[in-house]
N, C-alpha and C positions, 0 to 999 in steps of 0.2 A: 700693693700688697696689702691695701687697707682693707679691714673687713674680713681678712682669711682665717678661715677657722679650721684646723688641723681636724678636727672632730667632723667637720662638714664634707672634707675630702674623701670621693670613693675612688679608691686605688683597684687597678685592675689586676685580673687575677695572674698569677705567677706563671700557668701555663701561656699566657699569651704575650710574653714580653720576647723582645728579638734577645738575641744572645749577646749583641754589645750593650743592651739595657742590663741584663743580668749578671754581666761583668762587673758594670760598672758600680752597682751597687753592691754588689759584695766586697767590692774593692774598700768603698766606703764604710760601710757597716757590717762589719763580722761578726760583731757582738749583740746580744739585745742591749748592751750598756750602750754602745756607739747610738742606738737608736733614739735611746732617751734622754742624750750627752744634747745640752743646748748650743755647747761651742761646735760641735761638727756640723750642725743643722744651721747656723749662723754661716759658717765659712760655705758651706755649699750655698745657701741662699745669696751670697754675695757674688760666687762665680757665677750661679745662673742667671741674676741680674745682668751680668757685665755681658754675658754671651746675648741676652736678648737684647741689650741697646746694641753692639755691634752688629747684629743681624735687621735691626731696624733702619741704621745707618747705610749700610749696604744696599738695603731694597730701595731706599729714597735716593740713593747715586744713581742706579740703573733708571729708574723711573727719568731722571732729570736728563740723564745720557740718552735715553728713549725718546724724549720728548723734542728734546735739541736736533738730534737725529730724523727725524721725522717735520720736523718744519724744515729743515735743510734739502731734505730730497722735494718737499711739496713744491720750494721756493724755485728749485732747480728744473721741477718738470715745468713749472708756469712760464719761467723765462724760456725754456726749448719749445714748449708750445706757442709761445707769441713770436719767437723769433720764425718760425717754420709760416705762421698764419702770416706775417708782413712779408716774407718773400713770395709767400702765393699769391699776394693782394698785389705787390709790386708788378709780378711776372703778366698777373691777369690782367691790371690797369693798363699796362704798355701796348703799344701798337703790334704790329707784325715784327719788330724786332726781340719783342717780348714774349711771341711765342715762339721764334725760333731759338731764342735762348734759353729757354724752357728745353726746349727740344734738345737742344746741344749740351744743357746740365744735364739732361738725363742721362745722354749716351756716354755722355764723361763718367759718370757715376757706374755706370755700367763698366766700362772698361777699366775704370780703376779698380773696380772689386776683382775682376778675371786677374789683371796684375799682381794684385794682393794675393789672390789665390795660388797662382803661378809662381810667386816668390816663396810662399810657403811649402808648396809642393816642392821645390826645387831644395830650400832648407832642409825638409825632411830627409830627402834624397841623400844631402851631401851628409848629414848626421850620420844617417844609418851605414851609409859606405864607410864612414869614418871609424866608426862602432865595429863594424865588420872588418875591416881592414886591422885595425888593432887586436882585434881575437884571432883573426888567422895568425897575424903575425906571431902574436904569442905561442900560437900551435907551433908553426915551423919552427920558431927560436926552440923550442922544446925539443922539437925531431932532430933539427938537424945544427943543432949547437956543438960542434966537435973540433971549434978550432981552425977548419978549413971549410970553405964554403962553396967550393966549387962543384959545381951539380956532378960532376963525374963520381964524384967521393962521397957524396951524401949517404947511398945507403951500406959503403962499404966503412966509413967511419962509424954510423949509428950502430951497425952490426958488432963493431969491434970493441965499441964502449959496453953494449950489451951485455957482452960474454965477457967480460973483463970485471964488471963491478959485482956487486953483492947482490944478492938477489930482491933482496927489501928496496934497495935503491932502485934498481930495475922495475921493481913493482911500481913504486912511486912517479917515476916518470911517466908509465904508460898510463895511469890515472890520472896524472894530471893531463896529458895530452888528449885523452876520453872526454875529461870535464870540459876543455875548451871545444872541443869538437861540438858537446852538448849544448854550451851555450851558442855556438855559432848556428847549430841547426833551431833553436828556441827561438832568435831572431828572425832567421830565413822563414819559419813558419808564421810567426806576426805577420811578417812583410806580405807573404803569399795571400793573407787572408784579407788585407784591407790595399795592397797595391798589386801592381803588374810588373814590376822592374825583371823584365826575364833575361836582361843581357847581366844585370850587377850578380843576380842569382846563379845564373850558369856560371859565371866566374869565380864565384867564391865555391860554388859545387865541385867543381874542377880541381882548385887548390886543395880542397878537403878529401878530394877522392885522390888525389897524387900522395896525401901523407898518411890515408889510410892504406895505401898499397904498399906502404914500407910498413906501417904497425903492424896490421896482420901477421904477415909472413914471420914477423920476429918474436910477435905474441906465441905462435904457434909453435914457432922452432925452439922457444924457450920451454914450453908446454911438454913438446915430445922428449926433449932431453930429459925432462924433468922424469918423466915417465918411464924413461930407458932406463934411469937408476933406482929405480924401484922394481926391476925386471922384468916392465912390460914390452912387449907381448911373453905371455908363458910358454912353456914349449907344447904343443899338441902331443901328448904321451898316446901310444900306439892302446887300443881298448886291451882291458884287461877284465877278465870274468873273475869276479868275486862276490861268493854267496850268492850267485845267479844273477848279478849285474854289473852294470860296467863301473870302474873306477872314477870318484869324482877328480875332476883337475883342480889345482890350488891357485887359488885369487890372488895376485898380489895384492891387489887394492885392500882386500881383508888384513893383510900382514903390514900394511903401514902405522907406524907409531910415531907420536912426539911429534920432532920437528918434521919428519917427512910427512905425514899428516898435515901439518900446519904448510908446509911449502904448497904442498898440492892445492889446497884450498885457495892460498892466496893466489897461484895461477889459474885456478877453477873460475874465480872472482873476477880476474881481469878479462878472460873470454868472454865469460857472458856479459861484461860490462861492455865490452867491444862488440857483441853479437848484437845485443840491445840497440845499440846505437846505428849499427849496420840495418838493422833492421827497421828502425825508425825512419833511416832515410830511404830506403828502397819502397817502402809503403807510401810516403810522401813524392817520390817519385814516380810511382804509377799513379797515384790519384792527379798529381799536376802536370806531370809531364809527358803523361802519355806511355811511357816505359813499361816494359814486361815485366811483371811481379815475378820474384824469384821464390822458388820455395826453399827455406832456410830451415836446416835440420840444426839440431846442436852440436855446435863447432867442437866442445870439449869431448863428447860423445863421437864425434867421427874421429878423433886423436886415438880413442881406446881401439876403434875397430880397423883403422887403414893398416898400422902392423899386424893385426892379426889375421885380416884380408889377404896379405902376401902369404904367410905361412899354409893358411887354409888351401889357397889356389893351387900349394903346389902339389898339394894331396888330390885335388881333385883332377889336376891333368892324369894322373895315374889311373884314376878311379872313371874316366870315361865311357869306359863300357859298362861300368858296373854304378849308374848313378844314384842308386838305393844308398849307395855309403856316404856320397856326398850329401845328401838329405839328414842321414843318422849324423854325420860331425857336426854340421850346423845347429841342428837339435840341440845337441849335448853340448856344445859348448855356450849356446845362448843359455841353457837351462841352470849348467853349473856356474856362470858366471853373473847369474841376473841377481842373485844374492847380495853380492859386493855393490852391483849397482847402483840397488834398492837402496842399502846401509848408506852407501859414501856419497852418491851422486844427488839423491834425490835430496836431502837436506840442505846440499849447496847450491841448487837449483831454487828451491825455497828461499835462501838468505839472500839470493840474487834477485827474487821476484819477479822470475821468470813463469809467469803465472798461465803462460799457456803450454807449457814443457813438462812433459812425463819422463822420469829417467827410464823407466821400464819399456814406455812407447818407443821411445828414441832408439833407444837397444835394441829391441827385438825388430824394429822397422830396419834399422842398418845393418843387421844379420842378413835379413831378408835379401836385401839389396846386395850384399856380397854375391847371393848365391843367383839371384835374378842375374845379376853385373855377369857373371861366369856364364851362366846357359846363352844369356844374349852374345855373349863374343865368340863362343867356342863349342857350342851343342847345337843350337837351332838353325844356325846359318848352313851345317854342315848337311843337317838331315832336310832341308827345305829343298839343297842341292840337288841331293840323292832322289829326293821324291820325283823329280822331273824323270829322272828314267824308268822307262817302264818295268824292265826286270827287278827294280829294286823297291817298287812301290809297295808292295805286298809287306816286304819287312821293313820299310820305313814307317808305315801306319802303325804296326806292331810296336815300334819302336815309342814311336811320339805318343801314341795313347798309352803306353806304360810311363812313359814320362809324366803325362798331364794326371794320371793317376796318382804317383808319386807326389805331385805339385799339388795336389787337392788334400792329401792325407797331409803333408808336410802343414799346409796353411792353416788346417784345423787342431793341429798340434801347437805350430804358434800363438794361434789367437788365443788357445786355452790358457797360457802362460800369462796373457793379458786378462782373465775372465773377471779375477777377483780383485787386482789391483788398480785397474783405471774403468770398472765396467759403468761407473758414472759419470767420468768427465769425456770416456771415448766410446760411443755409443758403437753398436753394431754397423752402423752405417757409414762411420768414419773409418772403424777398424778394416774393412774391406781394403783400405789402401796397402795393409799389410798384406801383399800377396806376391807370389812369383810371378802369379799371373800377369803381373803388369809387365812382362816380354811381350805380351801379344796388342797392348794398348798402342804403342807405338810402332806396330809392325802390322799393319790390317792385312798386309799379304800372307804374313802367317797366320794371322786369325781367319781368314778363308780357307787356308788348306788345313787348319783345326776343324774347322764346321763340315768343311767335306769328310773329311774322317770321321767324323763323328755322325753325321747324316748316314753315311754308308754304311757304318758299323751298327746301327739303330736298326736301318732297312735290312739287315741282316740276319738281327736277332728277331726281326716282326716276320722276317720269312719261315725261320725255325719254328716259331709260335705256331704259323699256320699249316705246318704240314703234320704237326699234332693233330689227331682225330678228335679230339675235346675241345679242339680250339672255338668252336660255334657252338658249345652247349651250354646250356643253362640248367642251374640246379634245378632241378624237378622239385624240391621240397619249397621253393618258391614261387610256384607255379601255381597260380588262383586257378582252382577247377570251377565248373560252371554250376551255379546254383540259383536255382529260381527264387528263393527267397533273400535273396540279395539286394538291399536298398539302395544303398549307399557305399563310397569307398574311399577312402584316403588317398589323394593324390600327392602327398608331400615326400619327393622321391630324392632319397640321398644316396642311397649305396648302390655297390653293383647290382646287387640281388634285386633291390625295390625296382631297379630298372628293367630286370628282368635281361639285363645286357650279357653276353657270351663273354667267356673268358679272354677271347681276344682283345676285347677292347679295354680291359683292366693290363693285359700285356703291354697295349700301347701305351696306354699313359704312363705306366710305370718305365718304359722306355726313355718316355720324352721326360720323366722328372728327374730321370738320371742326366739327361743333357743339361736340364735346367740346374742341378745341384752342381754340375762339374763348372758351373760357368759365374755362380754367385760370388764369389771372391776376386773377381774382374772387377777393378777398382775404377774402371771408368764407365759409369752407366749407358754412355751412347754404344760404346765397343760391346758392352754385354746386351743391349739393344740388337745389334748386328748379328751377334752371335746366335741369339733366339731364333730371330729372322730366318738365320740361314740355314738352321737344326730343327727346330723345335716346329715351327710353321710349315716347312717343307715336309717334313715328316707326316704332318695331319691332312698335308692336301695328299699325298700318295696313299696315308690311310684312309680318305674318305674316297679314292678310286677302288681300293679294295672292298670298301663295302657297297659300292655303287656296283662292280663288277659280281658281286653275291647275288645281289637283288637281280641282275639281269639275268643270272643262270637259275633263277626262278621259274620264270617263263610262266606268265598267268592267262592262262586261256580260259575262256568263257565255259568249257565244257569239263576244265577239271574241279573236280568236286572234294578230292581226297584231303585237302588241306596242306600236302607237302610243300607244295609252292608258297602258301601262304605263309609258314613256318620260318622259311628261308628270310622272304620279305623281312618278317618279323625280328628277326634275326639281326639284321642290317640296321633296320630303323630303331630297335633298343640300342644298339651300339652307337649310332649316331646321336641319339637323344643323350646317352650317359657322359660320351664325351663332350658333347655341347654344354652340358651342367658344368663340366668339369672347367673347361677351356673358361666360362664365364667367374667361376670362381677364381680360377687363377689371377684373371685379368684383373679381381677387384683386391687382389693383393697391392699391400704397399710397393713391393719392388716392382712390379708389372705396372704400377700405375707411373712412378720414378723416370721408368723406361720410355713411358709412351708419352710423358712430358719432355724428355728428352730429344726426342724423334720429332715430337711438334716443334720445339724451339729450334731444331737443327735444320726443320723444314724437308727432313727426308719426306714426308709424306704429305700428299694432300690431305685436307682435313675434310671429310664426308660427313654431311648433314643428315641423320639419321637415327637410328633406334640403338647402335653400337656406334655411336659417335665418339665416345670415351673408354672403347674398349680394346685392348690391345691384339686379341685374337679375334678383329669384326671379322674378317675377310673368311678365315676359318670356320666361326660360328656361322657365318651367313651361308657357307658349303654345305655343311652339315642341315641346317636348318631345312634348304632347299631341297636336299635329298629327302630328308623326312616327309616334308608335303608332299612333293613331287609320288613318293611312293605309295603312302596314303590315299592321296587320290587315284592312284591305279587301281588299289585294292578296294577303293569304294565303286570303281568304274566296274570294274570285274562281276563286283557284288550284284550290283544295280544292271549290268548285260543278262547275267545269268537269272536273275529274279525274272525281266523282261520276256526272256526265251522260256521258260517255264510258265508265264502266264498268258500266252499267245491264246492258247484254245480258251482260256477263262474269259478272256476278252470278248472273244466273238460266239461263244457257247454259254457263259456265266457259269460255267462248271465249277463247282466248288471246290471238287477233288484237286482239280489241277492246281486252284490256290492253295488247300494246304499243302500239298506237296512240295510248291514253292516256299511257302513257310517255313516247312522244315526243314529243306535245304537252306535256308537262311539264316535258321536256328543252327543247325550245326556249324556253318560257318562262323556266324558269332562266335560260337561258343571255342571254336579252335582258335580265333582272335584274341580271344579274353582271355585264353590259357598262357597264350604265348607271346602279346602286345603289352608292354607298359601300359599302368593307368591314365596315366595323361593323354597318351596318342590315342588309345582305346576310347577313351569319351570322345574326344573330336572325331574319331572314325564313325562309331554308331549314331552320331548326332548327323553326320553329314549324311549316312546311309537312310536315315529317317528324313532328313528333309528331301535325298531325291525320289523317296518312296511316294512320298507327300505328293510332291511334284508330277511325278509318273502316273498313278493312280487317279491324280484329281484329272490329269489331259486325257487319259485314255476316256475317262465319263465322258468329259466334255467334247472330246472330237470323234469318239463311236457314235453310233444308230441306235444304242440298246436303251430302252426304255423301261420304269421302275412302275410294278405295280405293288401294291400293300404288301403282297407276299416276297417278291421281289427285292422291294424296300429292306424289309426284315432280313432277307439273307445276306444284303450287303452289308446291312450291319452288323450282324455276326461273325461275316467276314474280317470286317476291320476288328473286332472286337479281338478276334485272334490274330490278328497283326500287333495288335496293343501288348498280347501276352507275350509275344517275342521280346519286347524291347522291356518288359517287368522286372525284370531282376538287374537293371541298368537304371531306374529312375523309379519316383513313386508314384508319378503320373505320366505313363508314356504318352497318352493322347494329345498333351499339350506341346508334343513335337511333331504332330499332325495337322496343322492348323486348318488348311485347305479341305482335307477329308471331315475334319471336325464341323466344319461350316456345309458341308455338303450331306451328313448325315443330319443337322438341323434340317434342313430344308427338305429333305426327305420323310421326317416326320412331321411335317405342318399338315396342318388341314385343310380343306378345299378352300374356306373362308380365309384363312391367313394366306394362301396362295395369292387371292384374287386381290387381296388388300396390298400385298406386297407388289404385285404385279403393275396395278394400277396407282401405286403411291409414287411419292417424290423418289426422283434417282437419284439421291443422294447418299452419302456415307453413314451421315447420323442418322439417317432413317433406315439404312439398314442394319445399322448397329443396335436399335431399338429392338431389333429380333434376334439379336444376337450374333449377327454375321458381319466379320470383322475383317476376312483375309481374302475376299472374292470380292472382284470387281461387279458392277449391277449386269453387264451383260453375262458373264458369266452365270450369275444369280437367275437371269432371267432362261439363258438355255438349259439349265439345270430344272427350274420348276416346269418347263415347258414337256421334258420328260417324263412326267410324273401322267401316271394313269390312276382316275377316282373312279 
């Protein structure tokens, strides 16, 4: 401390001191006087000097200890290394006995290691078995300790004990047993991660399952008795009209107070703890033992619903012929008691840390299960049997479809109760499980009957539409009139009007959409896919036959020029195009993608490699597309045949009047088609017609005996310009769609010198392209040029 000068000391800023330093300074320097006091400073100096000396001594001791241990480790390492080297030299220097000894020693060491590992494994097994035996023994003592341990008396003694003791003692005993089972389960899970002791685990599971078989009924019985003391289930009073509505049912859950509410919460907690343990064990067994995973509902909620279901089924039996009363009663009870369920049960569920459960979801699901169970046992079996009788079929179809209407409306009502409470936790895809239509998921025969009824009903509706005179009409205001000034057109089609589809196409889609909507709440995706295949898909096959028959009735003879047949064909093509676009749109929807994946996973259908590979309505779209293509090609063929018939005289006599008459007829036909055909198909049609005319006229020139003088070449060019004008309203440069004719016009316009050079030049594509000829072969060019007369 010599040379220390307080004036030269640079103290840190107050803000940079840690909390302990600030408290130390505040303790010793409370006032300004303490800072200047020499006695205080000297005391502190002595204390700090002592601390520094202690720390120096401790550091020196640590250094000495570290040095001693380092030297000890190095010397031990040298000794071990020297011993191994000596052993190696001894074995190497020996004869064949040394080699054998070395090999024997290596084998003995390996066997010794295996024995040590086996001993360690046995020790682990014994320790685990003893721990499990102790825990399971304690569990059985808790459950079966009643003075008499005979197997026949276990359940009776335990039941008597539980019903005679105070509820707090019962709850404590149950919780103690649940804790013991959780401890056992924890050990089992850890063992499964590292070992494969199946016999040990199976034995423990068997004993724990026996205990659970006693605990669960006892806990449920206690909870049921507690509910009965609160007045549950309530009476289902008859409906009364009060100010235009139904009287609300009294909810005993909302009437609990004080000790009643506390006792119910304790009993609920016991049931939740027991259910958590059960769920944990079932999940483990499903994962490791391959057992079937059980759907576990909220037990406490089931105890509310079960006695309620008994009373409700009493009324259901009386309303067998009036099912709408059943649905009304279930909805009313669900809605009126939902407030109590949410206010009482949900906080208890949260306190029990059941994160995957919702009180409202469990309540609504259980109420739906009551109704679906009654329909499965008492309603649909009778209808299915009566459906087999021919005389009763029409009546059964009417009753069945009416019942489905009630179910669809009821499902929407029940799901609306969960719209705000659980929309974030339970999305629509999962809420589909809350549906009475679940009765069809386990009975594919009923699903098949329902699908037949829906298809028959849909076909009946479509036939009624077809009888209407307006079924095949297209809105006149959406028809596009022929305009020679039209250069381009938008081909983005969306609505029925844009497709120029008749009313029957919209009606067919509405009927199909109704079928789809009615099965949307089917919980099982694969069942939903089967239903849509059996109804909607078949319905569109029938509809495609209707369109085909409508086309065939058109009868397109070459001599028919009034256009009425073309209009009928356009109506079917437009309807097919519109329905095809809607089916593609539906197939892109998430629900149909789910159904397609479900079908693929279940190997229901073969995987087709193609353009529509991932499309749900693949076959139906293909069928409609083929209908469009075939009849468009039929119209193109009729137009080309008509043009050929009208230009026969022109090909022989080069009479331009005949050619102009053919062009006028073609123009009128295209006018009718443009007015009645949708834009996309008309685009394909006029381009196909132009391509056909290009090849026809080119072939007529090359195959005929006609020769071209200067005058005849000019007349041919004029005729071709008239041909281009027919297609002028559909594009800016119609000559681009007549490449062969364009090349012929270039050849006819050549001078004699150019013809000579072209004929004696190289017979290659590049050489002809230098003259602007790119679509005719050299032999065709040569044949055309030899028809020129100079």
